[in-house]
VEXDREN-2710 file (C-alpha; in Angstrom, 1 decimal):
% VEXDREN-2710
k/r/px/py/pz
1/MET/-45.7/48.5/108.1
2/ASP/-49.0/50.3/108.7
3/HIS/-48.2/53.1/106.2
4/ILE/-47.4/50.6/103.5
5/GLU/-50.4/48.6/104.3
6/LEU/-48.4/45.6/105.0
7/SER/-49.2/45.2/108.9
8/HIS/-51.0/41.9/108.1
9/ALA/-47.5/40.5/107.1
10/ARG/-45.6/41.9/110.0
11/ASN/-44.3/38.5/111.0
12/LYS/-43.9/37.0/107.6
13/MET/-40.5/36.7/106.0
14/ILE/-40.0/39.1/103.0
15/SER/-38.9/36.0/101.0
16/ASN/-42.5/34.8/101.4
17/PHE/-44.0/38.0/100.1
18/SER/-45.8/38.0/96.9
19/SER/-44.4/40.1/94.1
20/GLY/-47.0/42.7/94.7
21/MET/-46.2/43.0/98.5
22/ARG/-42.5/43.3/97.6
23/GLN/-43.2/46.0/95.1
24/ARG/-45.1/48.0/97.6
25/LEU/-42.3/47.4/100.3
26/LYS/-39.9/48.8/97.9
27/LEU/-42.1/51.7/97.0
28/GLY/-42.9/52.4/100.7
29/LEU/-39.0/52.4/101.5
30/ALA/-38.6/54.8/98.6
31/PHE/-41.6/57.2/99.5
32/TYR/-40.6/57.2/103.3
33/ALA/-36.9/57.8/102.6
34/GLU/-35.6/61.3/103.4
35/THR/-34.2/62.1/100.0
36/ASP/-34.3/65.0/97.5
37/ALA/-34.9/62.8/94.4
38/LEU/-36.6/59.5/93.6
39/PHE/-36.2/57.6/90.4
40/LEU/-39.1/55.0/89.8
41/ASP/-39.0/52.5/87.0
42/GLU/-42.4/51.1/86.2
43/PRO/-43.5/51.5/89.7
44/THR/-46.9/49.8/89.5
45/THR/-45.7/46.4/88.1
46/ASN/-47.2/43.5/90.0
47/LEU/-49.7/45.7/91.8
48/ASP/-53.4/45.1/92.1
49/LYS/-55.9/48.1/91.7
50/LYS/-55.9/48.9/95.4
51/SER/-52.2/49.0/95.6
52/ILE/-52.0/51.2/92.4
53/GLU/-54.4/53.7/94.3
54/TRP/-51.9/53.5/97.3
55/TYR/-49.1/54.4/95.1
56/GLN/-50.9/57.3/93.4
57/LYS/-51.7/58.8/96.9
58/HIS/-48.2/58.5/98.0
59/ARG/-46.8/59.8/94.7
60/GLU/-48.9/62.9/95.2
61/GLN/-47.7/63.3/98.7
62/VAL/-44.0/63.5/97.7
63/MET/-44.7/65.8/94.9
64/GLY/-43.4/69.4/95.5
65/THR/-40.8/68.3/98.0
66/THR/-39.1/65.6/96.1
67/LEU/-37.7/65.5/92.5
68/LEU/-39.6/62.5/91.1
69/LEU/-38.6/61.0/87.9
70/ILE/-40.8/58.0/86.5
71/ALA/-39.8/55.8/83.6
72/SER/-43.0/54.3/82.4
73/ASN/-45.2/53.7/79.5
74/GLN/-48.3/53.5/81.7
75/GLU/-50.1/56.7/81.9
76/HIS/-51.4/55.9/85.4
77/GLU/-47.9/55.8/86.9
78/TYR/-47.3/59.5/86.5
79/PRO/-49.5/62.5/87.4
80/ALA/-51.4/64.3/84.6
81/THR/-49.3/67.5/85.4
82/ALA/-46.0/65.7/84.7
83/HIS/-43.5/67.0/82.3
84/LYS/-43.1/64.2/80.0
85/ILE/-40.0/63.4/78.0
86/ASP/-40.0/60.8/75.1
87/ILE/-36.5/59.4/75.0
88/LEU/-37.1/58.4/71.4
89/ASP/-37.1/62.0/70.5
90/PHE/-33.3/62.0/71.3
91/LYS/-32.4/58.9/69.3
92/LYS/-30.5/59.6/66.2
93/GLY/-32.0/58.4/63.0
94/TYR/-35.4/58.0/64.4
END
């Protein structure tokens, strides 16, 4: 709970979490999972500025050890060094 900055809600039921707290919990579970790859879809949805900074810090920590795929239109959700793929480039007749 400390790593995902939710220690203040330690005794709170998840069903009573705000949408931002739930998103941070899901991201925390993803970042602290022992996995070779993570797929994140619009990871900062419902996060406030402080939580977005938390996300960016943890995103940087897993880079280099975990394949990180991020689906987003928000530039702050992926690192500046990201290899970007525009799916519209693969749409026929576009």
